[in-house]
C-alpha positions as CSV (number, residue, x, y, z in Angstrom):
1,M,0.0,0.0,0.0
2,I,1.3,3.5,-0.9
3,P,0.7,6.1,1.8
4,I,-1.7,8.8,0.6
5,A,-0.9,12.3,1.6
6,I,-3.6,15.0,2.0
7,Y,-5.0,16.2,-1.4
8,H,-6.8,19.5,-1.6
9,C,-7.1,21.6,-4.8
10,N,-10.0,23.9,-5.2
11,I,-10.7,26.2,-8.2
12,S,-12.9,29.3,-7.9
13,I,-13.7,32.6,-9.6
14,V,-13.1,36.1,-8.2
15,S,-16.3,37.9,-9.5
16,R,-17.3,41.5,-9.1
17,G,-20.9,40.3,-9.3
18,K,-20.4,38.5,-6.0
19,G,-19.0,41.5,-4.3
20,K,-15.4,40.4,-4.8
21,S,-12.3,42.4,-5.9
22,A,-9.1,41.1,-7.6
23,V,-7.1,43.8,-5.8
24,A,-8.6,42.9,-2.4
25,A,-8.0,39.2,-3.0
26,A,-4.4,39.9,-4.0
27,A,-3.8,42.1,-1.0
28,Y,-5.1,39.4,1.4
29,R,-3.1,36.6,-0.3
30,S,0.2,38.6,-0.3
31,G,-0.3,40.3,3.1
32,E,0.1,43.7,1.5
33,K,-1.7,47.1,1.4
34,L,-3.3,47.7,-2.0
35,T,-5.7,50.4,-3.2
36,N,-8.3,49.5,-5.8
37,E,-8.4,52.3,-8.3
38,W,-11.8,51.1,-9.7
39,D,-13.7,51.9,-6.5
40,G,-11.1,53.7,-4.4
41,M,-11.1,51.2,-1.6
42,T,-7.9,50.4,0.3
43,H,-7.3,46.9,1.5
44,D,-4.6,46.6,4.2
45,Y,-3.5,43.1,5.2
46,T,0.0,44.0,6.3
47,R,-0.7,42.6,9.8
48,K,-1.7,39.2,8.4
49,G,0.7,36.5,9.5
50,G,1.8,33.3,7.8
51,V,2.6,34.6,4.3
52,V,6.0,33.0,3.7
53,H,6.5,33.5,-0.1
54,T,4.9,35.6,-2.9
55,E,5.8,35.7,-6.6
56,I,4.4,37.0,-9.9
57,M,5.1,35.1,-13.0
58,L,4.4,36.6,-16.5
59,P,4.3,35.3,-20.1
60,P,6.9,36.8,-22.4
61,H,4.5,39.4,-24.0
62,A,3.2,40.8,-20.7
63,P,4.3,44.4,-19.8
64,P,7.2,44.4,-17.3
65,S,5.2,46.7,-15.1
66,F,2.8,43.8,-14.3
67,S,5.6,42.5,-12.0
68,D,4.1,45.0,-9.5
69,R,1.1,43.5,-7.8
70,S,-0.8,46.7,-7.6
71,T,-0.2,47.6,-11.3
72,L,-1.3,44.1,-12.5
73,W,-4.6,43.8,-10.6
74,N,-5.6,47.4,-11.0
75,S,-5.0,47.1,-14.7
76,V,-7.5,44.1,-14.6
77,E,-10.0,46.1,-12.5
78,L,-9.9,49.2,-14.7
79,Y,-10.2,47.3,-18.0
80,E,-13.3,45.3,-16.9
81,K,-16.2,47.7,-17.0
82,A,-19.2,45.3,-16.2
83,G,-20.6,45.2,-12.7
84,N,-20.6,41.4,-12.9
85,A,-17.2,41.0,-14.5
86,Q,-15.1,37.9,-13.7
87,L,-11.8,39.4,-12.6
88,A,-9.6,36.4,-11.8
89,R,-9.4,32.7,-11.4
90,E,-8.1,31.3,-8.1
91,I,-6.6,27.9,-7.2
92,D,-5.9,27.0,-3.6
93,A,-4.0,23.8,-2.9
94,A,-2.6,22.0,0.1
95,L,1.2,21.7,0.0
96,P,2.8,18.3,1.0
97,I,4.2,18.7,4.5
98,E,6.8,16.1,3.5
99,L,8.6,18.7,1.3
100,S,10.9,21.4,2.5
101,R,10.0,25.1,2.0
102,E,12.3,25.4,-1.0
103,E,10.9,22.3,-2.6
104,Q,7.3,23.6,-2.0
105,I,8.2,26.9,-3.8
106,R,9.8,25.0,-6.7
107,L,6.7,22.8,-6.9
108,V,4.3,25.7,-7.1
109,R,6.6,27.6,-9.6
110,E,6.8,24.5,-11.9
111,Y,3.1,23.9,-11.7
112,C,2.2,27.6,-12.6
113,S,4.8,27.7,-15.4
114,S,3.7,24.5,-17.1
115,Q,-0.1,24.9,-16.7
116,F,-0.7,28.7,-16.9
117,V,2.2,31.0,-17.9
118,S,2.8,28.8,-20.9
119,R,-0.7,29.4,-22.1
120,G,-0.5,33.2,-21.7
121,M,-1.9,33.8,-18.2
122,C,-0.3,36.1,-15.6
123,V,0.2,34.3,-12.3
124,D,0.3,35.8,-8.8
125,Y,0.8,33.2,-6.1
126,A,1.4,33.2,-2.4
127,I,2.4,30.4,0.1
128,H,0.8,30.5,3.5
129,D,2.1,28.6,6.5
130,T,1.3,29.5,10.1
131,G,3.3,26.6,11.5
132,K,0.2,24.6,12.5
133,G,0.6,21.8,9.9
134,N,-1.5,23.3,7.1
135,P,0.9,24.8,4.5
136,H,-1.0,25.8,1.3
137,C,-0.7,28.1,-1.7
138,H,-3.1,30.6,-3.3
139,I,-2.7,31.0,-7.1
140,M,-4.4,33.9,-8.8
141,L,-4.7,33.8,-12.6
142,T,-5.8,36.5,-15.1
143,M,-8.8,35.5,-17.2
144,R,-8.3,37.9,-20.2
145,P,-5.5,37.2,-22.8
146,L,-2.8,39.7,-23.8
147,D,-2.0,40.5,-27.4
148,E,1.5,40.6,-28.8
149,R,1.8,44.3,-27.7
150,G,1.0,43.4,-24.1
151,A,-2.5,45.0,-24.3
152,W,-5.6,43.2,-23.0
153,A,-7.4,41.4,-25.7
154,A,-10.9,39.9,-26.1
155,K,-11.9,36.8,-24.2
156,S,-14.5,35.8,-26.8
157,Q,-16.2,36.9,-30.0
158,K,-19.6,36.5,-31.5
159,E,-20.2,34.4,-34.5
160,Y,-23.4,34.2,-36.6
161,D,-25.5,31.0,-36.5
162,L,-26.1,29.6,-40.1
163,D,-29.0,27.6,-41.5
164,E,-28.6,24.5,-43.7
165,N,-27.9,26.7,-46.7
166,G,-25.1,28.6,-45.0
167,E,-27.3,31.7,-44.6
168,R,-27.5,33.8,-41.4
169,I,-30.6,33.2,-39.3
170,R,-32.8,36.3,-38.7
171,L,-34.7,36.6,-35.4
172,P,-38.2,38.1,-35.1
173,S,-36.5,41.2,-33.7
174,G,-34.8,41.7,-37.0
175,R,-31.3,40.8,-35.6
176,Y,-29.3,37.8,-36.6
177,K,-28.9,34.8,-34.3
178,T,-25.3,34.6,-32.8
179,H,-23.3,32.5,-30.4
180,K,-20.2,33.3,-28.3
181,V,-16.9,31.6,-29.1
182,D,-14.2,31.4,-26.4
183,L,-10.9,32.6,-27.8
184,T,-8.6,31.2,-25.1
185,G,-10.0,27.8,-24.1
186,W,-9.2,28.8,-20.5
187,N,-12.9,28.5,-19.4
188,D,-13.2,24.9,-20.8
189,K,-14.8,22.7,-18.1
190,G,-12.3,20.0,-18.8
191,N,-9.5,22.2,-17.6
192,A,-10.5,21.6,-14.0
193,L,-9.7,17.9,-14.2
194,L,-6.5,18.5,-16.1
195,W,-5.2,21.1,-13.6
196,R,-6.2,18.9,-10.6
197,K,-4.4,16.0,-12.2
198,A,-1.3,18.1,-13.0
199,W,-1.1,19.2,-9.4
200,A,-1.1,15.6,-8.2
201,D,1.4,14.5,-10.9
202,I,3.9,17.3,-10.2
203,S,3.5,17.0,-6.4
204,N,4.2,13.2,-6.6
205,A,7.3,13.8,-8.7
206,Y,8.7,16.1,-6.0
207,L,7.7,13.7,-3.3
208,E,9.5,10.9,-5.1
209,R,12.7,13.0,-5.6
210,A,12.6,13.9,-1.9
211,G,12.6,10.2,-1.1
212,S,9.1,10.3,0.5
213,P,6.8,7.3,0.1
214,E,3.7,9.4,0.3
215,R,1.7,10.2,-2.8
216,I,-1.4,12.3,-3.5
217,D,-4.3,11.4,-5.8
218,H,-6.7,13.8,-7.4
219,R,-9.3,11.1,-8.0
220,S,-12.4,10.6,-5.8
221,N,-12.8,7.4,-3.7
222,A,-15.2,6.0,-6.2
223,E,-12.8,6.6,-9.1
224,R,-10.1,4.9,-7.2
225,G,-12.3,1.9,-6.4
226,I,-12.5,2.7,-2.7
227,G,-16.0,1.9,-1.4
228,E,-15.9,4.4,1.4
229,I,-17.5,7.8,2.1
230,P,-14.9,10.7,1.6
231,T,-14.4,13.0,4.5
232,V,-14.8,16.8,4.0
233,H,-12.0,19.3,4.0
234,M,-11.8,20.9,7.5
235,G,-10.1,24.2,6.8
236,V,-7.8,26.1,9.1
237,A,-10.5,27.6,11.4
238,A,-12.3,24.3,12.0
239,C,-9.0,22.5,12.6
240,Q,-7.9,25.1,15.2
241,M,-11.2,24.9,17.0
242,E,-11.1,21.1,17.1
243,K,-7.6,21.2,18.6
244,K,-8.9,23.4,21.4
245,G,-11.6,20.8,22.1
246,I,-14.4,22.8,20.4
247,A,-16.6,20.5,18.3
248,T,-17.4,21.9,14.9
249,E,-20.0,21.0,12.3
250,K,-17.4,19.8,9.8
251,G,-15.6,17.9,12.6
252,E,-18.8,16.2,13.7
253,L,-19.6,15.3,10.1
254,N,-16.2,13.7,9.6
255,R,-16.5,11.7,12.8
256,N,-19.9,10.4,11.6
257,I,-18.3,9.6,8.2
258,Q,-15.4,7.7,9.9
259,K,-17.9,5.8,12.0
260,A,-19.9,4.8,8.9
261,N,-16.6,3.8,7.1
262,R,-15.7,1.5,10.0
263,L,-19.1,-0.1,9.7
264,I,-18.7,-0.5,6.0
265,R,-15.3,-2.2,6.5
266,E,-16.8,-4.6,9.1
267,I,-19.6,-5.5,6.7
268,R,-17.2,-6.0,3.9
269,A,-15.1,-8.3,6.0
270,Q,-18.1,-10.4,7.0
271,I,-19.2,-10.6,3.3
272,G,-15.7,-11.8,2.5
273,K,-15.9,-14.5,5.1
274,L,-19.3,-15.6,3.8
275,K,-17.9,-15.8,0.3
276,E,-15.1,-18.0,1.5
277,W,-17.5,-20.3,3.4
278,I,-19.8,-20.6,0.3
279,A,-16.8,-21.4,-1.9
280,D,-15.7,-24.1,0.5
281,L,-19.2,-25.6,0.5
282,F,-19.3,-25.7,-3.4
283,K,-15.8,-27.3,-3.4
284,A,-16.9,-30.0,-0.9
285,W,-20.1,-30.6,-2.9
286,E,-18.2,-31.0,-6.2
287,T,-15.7,-33.5,-4.7
288,A,-18.3,-35.5,-2.7
289,P,-19.4,-38.9,-4.1
290,E,-22.8,-38.9,-5.8
291,Q,-25.6,-40.1,-3.6
292,P,-28.6,-42.0,-5.1
293,Q,-31.7,-39.8,-5.3
294,Q,-34.1,-40.6,-2.4
295,S,-37.9,-40.2,-2.4
296,P,-39.3,-37.8,0.1
297,G,-40.3,-39.3,3.5
298,L,-43.6,-38.9,5.2
299,A,-42.3,-36.2,7.5
300,N,-41.2,-34.0,4.5
301,L,-44.5,-34.4,2.8
302,L,-46.4,-33.4,5.9
303,M,-44.3,-30.3,6.5
304,K,-44.9,-29.3,2.8
305,Y,-48.6,-29.8,3.4
306,L,-48.4,-27.6,6.5
307,S,-46.6,-24.8,4.5
308,V,-49.3,-24.9,1.8
309,Q,-52.1,-24.6,4.4
310,R,-50.3,-21.7,6.0
311,E,-50.1,-19.8,2.7
312,K,-53.9,-20.4,2.1
313,S,-54.8,-19.0,5.5
314,R,-52.9,-15.7,5.2
315,K,-56.1,-13.9,4.0
316,Y,-57.8,-14.6,7.3
317,S,-57.2,-12.9,10.7
318,Q,-54.2,-13.7,12.8
319,R,-56.3,-15.4,15.5
320,W,-58.0,-17.6,12.9
321,Q,-54.5,-18.5,11.4
322,Q,-53.3,-19.5,14.9
323,Q,-56.3,-21.7,15.5
324,H,-56.1,-23.2,12.1
325,T,-52.4,-24.0,12.5
326,A,-53.1,-25.7,15.8
327,D,-55.7,-27.9,14.2
328,E,-53.4,-28.8,11.3
329,L,-50.6,-29.7,13.8
330,K,-53.0,-32.0,15.6
331,T,-53.9,-33.6,12.3
332,I,-50.3,-34.1,11.4
333,A,-49.5,-35.5,14.9
334,A,-52.3,-38.0,14.4
335,V,-50.9,-39.1,11.1
């Protein structure tokens, strides 16, 4: 059995429509003080502890000024005009505690370079570690591509829908029917699985080079063929409360899941023993000498008769059934 280390890799969107800000998110992740030029709000997280490393990685055609965190995310905020604009994509992942800090940094850097920078995204990542056994990284990604001049380009474009004759389809309003085409492929739903798998693969390569037997797996229990209920991710706050003896909703849920999994393992073990017992019975039956077929005896016939009578009496009351059964038993005893 290969020891499985903790796997956590969550992907989310920083959306203005949900009251979020890319500048605020970047300030919190980096532990810095940043002012959002779009709404004038200042976000000061300089007193936040546990930020052990931050870094910005840019594709070759990005403006050098984007190496400054404030410049990068304010450029995003100011370019996106819509009130419900999607400003950034964020990935947060648990870092293997089996790796040193330098190995953790190289791991995140290689992951970001191979999966995101190589595809034209700007990356801003931070590693958090408060020394309580939960090192993790926050990776913020730009969602709009840059053209060869380093200017923000379109995420998508509209294309006309065509009929079977190749003609544009006119709507009752007089306009033509169109659909949106993604120009980057970054929003493809299949990317989530690819990025989660890549995190597991690269992490496992670093664990192997470090001489650690632990491995992480991005697949669910069902996909791995493990017939157990997966526990939920606790998070830092819940873990700290549990360590202080304060029961949390997530902690209680995990304890119930663990109890259910123990029961599942016990049932599975009993089923395994039953299968072995049945296999032994079949083996003994196959190797036993053949016995001549015997006619049923009187006792067997009488018991079958009693079973038939019981079935017939089911439509009557329970009291009638009991009396009828007693009468039938007397008859059988007499026979």
